[in-house]
C-alpha positions as CSV (number, residue, x, y, z in Angstrom):
1,X,143.2,116.3,91.8
2,X,141.7,113.0,91.1
3,X,145.0,111.3,90.6
4,X,146.5,112.6,93.9
5,X,143.5,111.6,95.7
6,X,143.7,108.0,94.2
7,X,147.3,107.9,95.2
8,X,146.7,109.0,98.8
9,X,143.7,106.5,99.0
10,X,146.1,103.7,98.1
11,X,148.5,104.7,100.7
12,X,145.8,105.2,103.2
13,X,144.2,101.8,102.5
14,X,147.7,100.1,103.3
15,X,148.0,102.0,106.7
16,X,145.4,104.1,108.3
17,X,142.6,102.6,106.5
18,X,143.7,98.9,106.8
19,X,142.3,96.4,109.5
20,X,145.7,95.6,110.9
21,X,145.8,99.4,112.0
22,X,142.4,99.4,113.4
23,X,143.1,96.4,115.7
24,X,146.5,97.7,116.6
25,X,144.9,100.5,118.1
26,X,142.0,98.9,119.8
27,X,144.2,96.1,121.0
28,X,146.6,98.5,122.6
29,X,143.7,100.0,124.5
30,X,142.2,96.5,125.5
31,X,145.5,95.4,126.7
32,X,146.0,98.6,129.0
33,X,142.6,98.5,130.1
34,X,142.7,94.9,131.5
35,X,146.5,95.1,132.7
36,X,145.8,98.3,134.8
37,X,142.2,97.2,135.9
38,X,140.0,99.5,134.0
39,X,141.6,102.8,135.2
40,X,139.1,104.8,133.1
41,X,136.3,103.8,135.5
42,X,138.0,103.7,138.7
43,X,140.1,107.1,138.7
44,X,137.4,109.1,136.9
45,X,136.3,110.9,139.9
46,X,139.7,111.2,141.3
47,X,140.8,112.9,137.8
48,X,138.0,115.5,138.3
49,X,139.6,116.3,141.7
50,X,143.0,116.9,140.2
51,X,141.8,119.2,137.4
52,X,140.1,121.3,140.2
53,X,143.5,121.8,141.8
54,X,142.9,119.8,145.0
55,X,146.6,118.4,145.1
56,X,148.4,121.2,143.7
57,X,151.6,122.2,145.2
58,X,153.1,125.7,144.9
59,X,156.7,124.2,144.0
60,X,155.4,122.3,141.0
61,X,157.2,122.8,138.0
62,X,155.8,123.5,134.6
63,X,154.3,126.2,132.5
64,X,150.5,125.7,132.8
65,X,147.9,124.5,135.2
66,X,146.2,121.1,135.1
67,X,143.1,122.8,133.7
68,X,145.0,124.8,131.1
69,X,146.8,121.7,130.1
70,X,143.4,120.0,129.8
71,X,141.8,122.8,127.9
72,X,145.0,123.0,125.3
73,X,144.7,119.3,124.9
74,X,140.9,119.4,124.5
75,X,141.1,122.3,122.1
76,X,143.4,120.1,120.0
77,X,140.7,117.3,119.9
78,X,137.4,118.9,120.2
79,X,137.3,120.1,116.8
80,X,136.3,119.4,113.3
81,X,136.4,115.6,114.3
82,X,133.3,116.2,116.5
83,X,131.5,118.2,113.9
84,X,132.9,117.0,110.5
85,X,134.3,113.8,111.6
86,X,131.3,112.3,113.1
87,X,129.3,113.5,109.9
88,X,131.9,111.7,107.8
89,X,131.9,108.7,109.8
90,X,128.1,108.4,109.4
91,X,128.3,109.1,105.7
92,X,130.9,106.2,105.1
93,X,129.8,103.6,107.7
94,X,126.2,104.5,108.6
95,X,124.7,104.8,112.3
96,X,126.7,101.7,113.4
97,X,130.0,103.6,112.9
98,X,129.0,105.8,115.9
99,X,129.2,102.6,118.1
100,X,132.7,102.1,117.2
101,X,133.6,105.7,117.9
102,X,132.2,105.1,121.3
103,X,134.2,101.9,121.8
104,X,137.3,103.8,120.7
105,X,136.7,106.5,123.1
106,X,136.2,104.1,125.9
107,X,139.3,102.4,125.4
108,X,141.2,105.5,124.4
109,X,140.7,106.9,128.1
110,X,143.1,104.2,129.0
111,X,145.4,104.8,126.3
112,X,145.6,108.6,127.1
113,X,146.1,107.7,130.6
114,X,149.2,105.5,129.8
115,X,150.8,108.0,127.1
116,X,150.5,111.1,128.9
117,X,151.8,109.5,132.2
118,X,154.8,108.3,130.4
119,X,155.6,111.4,128.6
120,X,155.2,113.5,131.6
121,X,157.6,111.4,133.6
122,X,160.2,111.7,131.0
123,X,159.8,115.3,129.9
124,X,162.8,117.7,129.8
125,X,163.3,121.3,130.0
126,X,164.2,122.9,126.5
127,X,166.8,125.3,125.7
128,X,164.4,128.2,125.9
129,X,163.3,127.3,129.6
130,X,160.1,126.0,128.5
131,X,159.1,122.3,129.2
132,X,159.3,119.9,126.4
133,X,157.6,116.5,126.4
134,X,155.8,113.8,124.3
135,X,156.4,110.3,123.3
136,X,159.6,111.2,121.6
137,X,161.1,111.9,124.9
138,X,160.4,108.6,126.6
139,X,161.2,106.8,123.6
140,X,164.7,108.5,123.9
141,X,165.1,108.6,127.5
142,X,163.8,105.4,128.8
143,X,163.7,103.0,125.7
144,X,167.1,104.6,124.4
145,X,165.5,104.2,120.7
146,X,166.5,107.5,119.3
147,X,165.5,106.5,115.9
148,X,162.0,105.7,116.8
149,X,161.9,109.0,118.7
150,X,163.1,110.9,115.7
151,X,160.6,108.9,113.4
152,X,157.8,109.9,116.0
153,X,158.9,113.6,115.8
154,X,158.9,113.8,112.0
155,X,155.5,112.2,111.8
156,X,154.2,114.6,114.4
157,X,155.3,117.5,112.2
158,X,153.4,116.0,109.3
159,X,150.4,115.1,111.4
160,X,150.4,118.8,112.8
161,X,149.5,119.6,108.9
162,X,147.2,116.5,108.5
163,X,145.1,116.7,111.8
164,X,145.7,120.3,113.1
165,X,146.0,122.7,110.2
166,X,144.5,121.4,106.8
167,X,141.2,119.7,107.9
168,X,140.2,122.3,110.4
169,X,140.4,125.5,108.0
170,X,138.9,123.2,105.2
171,X,135.8,122.5,107.2
172,X,135.6,126.1,108.4
173,X,135.5,127.4,105.0
174,X,133.3,124.9,103.6
175,X,130.9,125.5,106.4
176,X,131.2,129.4,105.8
177,X,130.5,128.9,102.0
178,X,127.4,126.6,102.9
179,X,126.0,128.8,105.2
180,X,126.2,132.2,103.3
181,X,125.6,130.7,99.9
182,X,128.1,132.7,97.8
183,X,129.0,132.4,94.3
184,X,131.8,134.7,93.8
185,X,135.2,133.5,92.8
186,X,138.6,134.7,93.2
187,X,141.3,133.2,90.9
188,X,138.9,130.3,90.0
189,X,138.1,129.8,93.8
190,X,135.2,130.6,96.0
191,X,135.6,134.2,97.4
192,X,134.2,133.3,100.8
193,X,136.7,130.2,101.2
194,X,139.7,132.1,100.2
195,X,138.8,135.1,102.4
196,X,138.1,132.9,105.4
197,X,141.3,131.3,105.2
198,X,143.3,134.5,104.6
199,X,141.7,136.3,107.7
200,X,142.0,133.3,110.0
201,X,145.5,132.4,108.8
202,X,146.5,136.1,110.2
203,X,144.9,135.4,113.6
204,X,146.6,132.0,113.7
205,X,150.1,133.7,113.3
206,X,149.2,136.3,116.0
207,X,148.4,133.6,118.5
208,X,151.0,130.8,117.9
209,X,153.9,133.3,118.0
210,X,153.3,133.6,121.7
211,X,154.2,130.0,122.4
212,X,152.3,127.8,125.0
213,X,151.8,130.4,127.6
214,X,149.7,132.4,125.1
215,X,148.0,129.3,123.5
216,X,146.8,128.1,127.0
217,X,145.4,131.6,127.8
218,X,143.4,131.6,124.6
219,X,142.2,127.8,124.9
220,X,141.0,128.1,128.3
221,X,138.6,130.7,127.5
222,X,137.7,129.1,123.9
223,X,137.2,125.5,124.8
224,X,134.4,126.4,127.6
225,X,132.6,129.0,125.3
226,X,132.6,126.7,122.2
227,X,131.2,123.8,124.0
228,X,128.3,125.7,125.2
229,X,127.3,127.3,122.2
230,X,127.6,124.1,120.3
231,X,125.6,122.1,122.7
232,X,122.8,124.5,123.0
233,X,122.3,124.3,119.3
234,X,122.6,120.5,119.3
235,X,120.2,120.1,121.9
236,X,117.6,122.4,120.1
237,X,117.7,120.0,117.3
238,X,117.6,116.7,119.4
239,X,114.5,118.0,121.7
240,X,112.7,119.2,118.5
241,X,112.9,115.8,117.0
242,X,112.3,114.2,120.4
243,X,110.4,111.3,118.8
244,X,113.3,110.2,116.7
245,X,115.8,109.9,119.8
246,X,114.9,106.3,120.7
247,X,115.0,105.3,117.0
248,X,118.4,107.0,116.5
249,X,119.8,105.0,119.4
250,X,118.2,101.7,118.0
251,X,120.0,102.6,114.5
252,X,123.2,102.9,116.2
253,X,123.1,99.6,118.1
254,X,120.9,97.5,115.6
255,X,123.5,96.9,112.9
256,X,126.8,96.9,115.0
257,X,127.7,93.4,114.1
258,X,126.3,93.3,110.5
259,X,127.0,96.8,108.9
260,X,124.5,99.3,108.1
261,X,121.8,98.5,105.6
262,X,120.9,100.7,102.6
263,X,118.2,103.2,103.3
264,X,117.4,106.6,101.5
265,X,120.3,107.7,99.5
266,X,122.6,105.7,101.6
267,X,123.8,102.7,99.8
268,X,124.8,100.6,102.8
269,X,128.1,99.7,104.6
270,X,129.7,96.5,105.5
271,X,130.7,95.7,109.0
272,X,134.3,96.0,108.3
273,X,133.8,99.3,106.8
274,X,131.6,100.6,109.6
275,X,134.2,99.6,112.1
276,X,137.2,101.0,110.3
277,X,135.7,104.4,109.7
278,X,133.9,104.6,113.3
279,X,137.6,103.9,114.8
280,X,139.5,106.2,112.4
281,X,137.2,108.9,112.9
282,X,137.3,108.1,116.6
283,X,140.9,108.4,116.7
284,X,140.8,111.8,114.7
285,X,138.3,113.1,117.3
286,X,139.9,112.0,120.5
287,X,143.6,111.4,119.5
288,X,144.0,108.7,122.1
289,X,147.1,106.8,121.2
290,X,148.4,109.2,118.5
291,X,150.7,110.9,120.8
292,X,149.5,114.5,120.6
293,X,148.0,115.3,123.9
294,X,151.1,114.1,126.0
295,X,153.0,117.2,124.2
296,X,150.4,119.5,125.7
297,X,150.3,117.8,129.1
298,X,154.0,117.8,129.3
299,X,153.8,121.6,130.0
300,X,151.7,121.3,133.0
301,X,152.7,121.9,136.6
302,X,153.0,118.8,138.6
303,X,155.3,116.6,140.9
304,X,153.5,113.4,139.9
305,X,153.2,112.2,136.2
306,X,150.3,109.6,137.0
307,X,148.4,112.9,138.4
308,X,148.6,114.3,134.8
309,X,147.7,111.1,133.3
310,X,144.6,110.9,135.3
311,X,143.5,114.4,134.0
312,X,144.0,113.0,130.5
313,X,141.3,110.2,131.1
314,X,138.6,113.0,130.9
315,X,139.5,114.1,127.5
316,X,138.0,111.1,125.4
317,X,134.9,111.1,127.6
318,X,134.3,114.9,127.0
319,X,135.4,114.7,123.5
320,X,133.9,111.7,121.9
321,X,131.5,110.1,124.3
322,X,129.8,113.3,125.2
323,X,130.1,115.6,122.3
324,X,130.4,113.2,119.4
325,X,127.5,111.0,120.5
326,X,125.3,114.6,120.6
327,X,126.5,115.3,117.2
328,X,125.6,111.7,115.9
329,X,122.0,112.1,117.6
330,X,121.6,115.4,115.9
331,X,122.4,113.8,112.4
332,X,120.3,111.0,113.1
333,X,117.3,112.4,114.7
334,X,117.1,115.2,112.0
335,X,117.2,112.5,109.3
336,X,119.5,114.4,107.3
337,X,122.3,111.7,107.1
338,X,120.7,109.7,104.4
339,X,118.8,112.6,102.3
340,X,120.0,114.2,99.2
341,X,120.9,117.9,99.3
342,X,121.6,120.3,96.8
343,X,125.3,121.1,96.5
344,X,128.3,121.6,94.4
345,X,130.0,118.2,93.5
346,X,133.8,118.3,94.5
347,X,135.9,116.4,92.0
348,X,137.3,113.7,94.3
349,X,133.7,112.8,95.3
350,X,132.7,112.7,91.5
351,X,132.3,109.7,89.2
352,X,130.4,109.4,85.9
353,X,129.4,105.8,85.1
354,X,128.5,104.4,82.0
355,X,125.1,103.1,82.0
356,X,121.9,104.0,84.0
357,X,121.6,102.8,87.8
358,X,119.2,103.5,90.5
359,X,119.3,103.5,94.2
360,X,115.8,102.2,94.2
361,X,116.6,99.1,92.9
362,X,118.1,96.4,95.2
363,X,120.1,94.8,92.3
364,X,121.7,98.4,91.5
365,X,122.2,99.1,95.1
366,X,124.4,96.1,95.6
367,X,126.1,96.6,92.3
368,X,126.9,100.3,93.4
369,X,127.9,99.3,97.0
370,X,130.5,96.9,95.6
371,X,131.7,99.7,93.2
372,X,132.4,102.2,96.0
373,X,134.1,99.5,98.1
374,X,136.2,98.6,94.9
375,X,135.2,95.1,95.2
376,X,133.6,95.2,91.8
377,X,134.2,98.4,89.9
378,X,131.6,99.7,87.4
379,X,132.9,101.0,84.0
380,X,133.6,104.6,84.0
381,X,132.1,106.9,81.3
382,X,134.4,108.2,78.3
383,X,133.1,110.4,75.8
384,X,131.2,113.6,75.6
385,X,127.9,114.8,77.3
386,X,125.8,117.1,75.3
387,X,124.1,119.9,77.6
388,X,121.4,122.6,77.1
389,X,121.3,125.3,79.9
390,X,123.4,123.1,81.9
391,X,120.9,119.8,81.7
392,X,122.4,116.7,80.0
393,X,120.6,115.6,77.1
394,X,119.9,111.9,76.7
395,X,123.3,110.6,78.3
396,X,123.2,107.1,79.1
397,X,125.3,107.8,82.3
398,X,124.9,107.7,86.1
399,X,126.5,110.4,88.3
400,X,127.8,109.2,91.4
401,X,128.7,111.9,94.2
402,X,129.5,111.4,97.8
403,X,128.8,107.6,97.6
404,X,125.3,108.2,96.3
405,X,123.4,108.5,93.0
406,X,122.9,112.1,92.1
407,X,119.9,113.8,90.8
408,X,118.6,117.1,89.2
409,X,122.4,117.5,87.6
410,X,123.5,120.5,85.9
411,X,126.9,121.7,84.5
412,X,128.0,125.1,84.9
413,X,131.4,127.2,84.0
414,X,132.1,130.6,85.9
415,X,128.7,130.5,87.4
416,X,126.6,130.1,84.2
417,X,125.0,126.9,83.1
418,X,126.6,125.3,80.1
419,X,125.3,124.6,76.4
420,X,127.8,122.6,74.7
421,X,129.4,119.1,74.5
422,X,131.5,118.3,77.5
423,X,134.4,115.9,77.1
424,X,134.5,113.2,79.8
425,X,137.6,111.1,80.6
426,X,137.5,108.2,83.2
427,X,134.4,109.6,84.7
428,X,135.4,113.2,85.1
429,X,135.0,116.3,83.0
430,X,138.4,117.0,81.2
431,X,138.0,120.5,81.8
432,X,138.6,121.0,85.4
433,X,136.6,124.5,85.4
434,X,133.5,122.7,84.8
435,X,131.5,122.4,88.1
436,X,128.9,120.0,88.4
437,X,126.0,120.6,90.6
438,X,122.9,118.7,91.9
439,X,121.3,116.7,94.7
440,X,123.3,114.0,96.4
441,X,124.2,112.8,100.0
442,X,126.8,115.4,101.5
443,X,129.3,114.7,104.3
444,X,131.4,116.5,106.8
445,X,130.7,120.0,108.0
446,X,128.0,120.8,105.4
447,X,126.0,117.9,106.7
448,X,126.0,118.8,110.3
449,X,125.1,122.4,109.1
450,X,122.0,121.2,107.4
451,X,121.2,119.2,110.5
452,X,121.3,122.0,112.6
453,X,118.6,123.6,110.6
454,X,116.1,121.0,111.6
455,X,115.6,122.3,115.3
456,X,114.1,125.1,117.3
457,X,116.4,127.5,115.5
458,X,115.4,126.7,112.3
459,X,117.8,128.3,109.5
460,X,119.6,130.2,112.1
461,X,121.1,126.8,113.3
462,X,123.4,126.7,110.7
463,X,124.9,129.7,112.2
464,X,125.6,128.0,115.5
465,X,127.6,125.2,113.4
466,X,129.4,127.7,111.7
467,X,130.6,129.7,114.8
468,X,130.9,126.5,116.9
469,X,133.0,125.0,113.9
470,X,135.0,128.3,113.9
471,X,135.8,128.4,117.5
472,X,136.4,124.5,117.8
473,X,138.7,124.1,114.6
474,X,140.6,127.4,115.0
475,X,141.4,126.4,118.6
476,X,142.6,122.9,117.3
477,X,144.8,124.7,114.7
478,X,146.5,126.6,117.5
479,X,147.2,123.5,119.7
480,X,148.4,121.6,116.8
481,X,151.0,124.3,116.0
482,X,152.3,123.8,119.5
483,X,152.7,120.1,119.1
484,X,154.5,120.7,115.5
485,X,156.8,123.1,117.1
486,X,157.9,120.9,120.1
487,X,158.6,118.1,117.5
488,X,160.8,120.6,115.6
489,X,162.4,121.8,118.8
490,X,163.3,117.9,119.4
491,X,164.7,117.5,115.8
492,X,166.5,120.9,115.1
493,X,166.3,123.2,118.1
494,X,164.4,126.0,119.2
495,X,165.6,128.1,116.3
496,X,163.8,126.0,113.8
497,X,160.4,126.8,115.1
498,X,160.0,130.2,113.4
499,X,160.4,128.5,110.0
500,X,157.8,125.7,110.9
501,X,155.4,128.3,112.0
502,X,155.5,130.0,108.9
503,X,155.2,126.9,106.6
504,X,152.2,126.1,109.1
505,X,150.2,129.4,108.5
506,X,150.8,129.2,104.5
507,X,149.4,125.6,104.5
508,X,146.6,126.6,106.8
509,X,145.7,129.3,104.2
510,X,146.0,127.2,101.1
511,X,143.8,124.3,102.7
512,X,141.0,126.6,102.9
513,X,140.2,126.2,99.2
514,X,141.7,122.6,98.6
515,X,139.4,119.6,97.8
516,X,138.1,118.4,101.1
517,X,138.3,114.6,100.2
518,X,142.1,115.0,99.6
519,X,142.4,116.8,102.8
520,X,140.6,113.8,104.9
521,X,142.5,111.3,103.1
522,X,146.0,112.7,103.7
523,X,144.8,113.5,107.4
524,X,144.0,109.6,107.7
525,X,147.8,108.8,106.6
526,X,149.2,111.4,108.8
527,X,147.5,110.0,111.9
528,X,148.3,106.7,111.4
529,X,151.9,107.3,110.8
530,X,152.1,109.2,113.9
531,X,150.1,106.7,116.1
532,X,152.0,103.6,115.1
533,X,155.5,104.3,117.0
534,X,153.6,105.8,120.0
535,X,151.8,102.5,120.5
536,X,155.0,100.4,120.1
537,X,156.5,102.5,122.8
538,X,153.7,102.3,125.0
539,X,153.5,98.6,124.8
540,X,157.5,98.2,125.5
541,X,157.0,100.4,128.7
542,X,153.9,98.6,130.1
543,X,155.9,97.3,133.0
544,X,157.3,100.9,133.7
545,X,153.7,102.2,133.5
546,X,152.5,99.8,136.2
547,X,155.3,100.4,138.5
548,X,154.8,104.2,138.1
549,X,151.2,103.7,139.2
550,X,152.1,101.8,142.2
551,X,154.6,104.2,143.2
552,X,152.0,107.2,142.8
553,X,149.5,105.5,145.2
554,X,152.1,104.6,147.7
555,X,153.1,108.3,147.8
556,X,149.6,109.3,147.7
557,X,148.6,107.4,151.0
558,X,151.5,108.9,152.7
559,X,150.8,112.4,151.7
560,X,147.0,112.3,152.1
561,X,146.4,109.5,154.7
562,X,142.8,110.9,155.2
563,X,142.0,109.9,151.6
564,X,143.2,106.4,150.8
565,X,143.4,104.9,147.4
566,X,140.5,102.6,148.2
567,X,138.5,105.7,149.2
568,X,139.2,107.4,146.0
569,X,138.1,104.4,144.1
570,X,135.0,104.1,146.1
571,X,134.1,107.6,145.4
572,X,134.5,107.0,141.6
């Protein structure tokens, strides 16, 4: 697993984790924001009226309403990115990473407007009668770049696992295990995680077999319900820690251009790292530019592609600017983000270094930070650690877990503390059945679950995260199965979808008890692979987009003379 994680990490560093990918994403958003005159601001109120059905026609062609398409797309974005992804961004890049998530969302509102408009404009009717759309169709039908369309479709299938299946169930199962604190195992894996994956995999299969119409009916009910539950729990934490609200905002903006300083168990993060993790987690959260939401919106009933694009403007705002900001305030105001907590260390997060290092020493902090950034690696321990009742005896080592110096470390096997000499190679126990426990920083869903216990609901708050994450992540997995089957339909026809769904459900189950860090690293690669061809296609069609927008307003002025474009923008 460690070797696999290192390999995936190297690949990610060249694609999704690279600076050029970050600026390709932000640059596209900046270009279209300026080129189209800040549509995310001018058309915001108009988008709300479209969602409410004010301009609907009885003869509009499609499978879902504007609201159902919005709910389906939101269910694909409002998921682990809002709960686990924000916690991961703060864990990696500190509070300033949240600022870059918000920047990504603001620009992403325009990016989504463009990609959804183009995809809706060039959609087709599939052989089974349903509407099929997405970036692959404008790449084929307008750009005549079938090779790019095929590449995007293949990457969509890969990303359906990397975005929609694997990280969703992994976050759910980890949250369940953290909430209920179970130690029982089955086949060497946590029983709660395995059983959670099995039960939800069955439910997933039952939903996705019904296609987009059943998915839309489920998501239009799940999205509002899960948002209300989550917001109640989050506000209970924020207002319970009201005195920390202003300091939390200060922390977000204070280190925007310097990177986050070391504090508590957090060893600090450079500006480049904070930007990188803020943008990549922002992309994972709202998927603006990734090309996924256009597939859902292509099913919407409508006679004007621009109207559906305007609906998409609302998604990054709801998903990232509202929900992710609230999650960030929960993490910062509760103070849990830089505290060490008791947990079981995952091998991909674990390193045993030769020598003693302390996170209270400025010199050691700098050395450890450079080690974690791989700028100046420190020597890993090779040898044996002698333990008695789980506790290491006189070992000249430092245990690093989740980018922090671990404390109160104990070694276990089959739930029992060990009294033996444990062989260590390249910083990890040779025997993979040896579990290491202790206090360290935590990340992803478990960190958010801990934060929710610091509010009016006390320990019951973690159940809100578990329920919210269950609904958020499960609905995301549902929506992404649809994105994947549309890509399979494009590549191999409708008959291929059943085989894809089987693999999707099986992978969903297996990811419930797979190492979290590996899952998230693979996710970053998959997202980048899907995003790059979409950004290229959008930029090549920038004139087409502007012409389509002009045509929309010309038709709008004729059809609704009492509500001109100027009045629409004034209302916004």
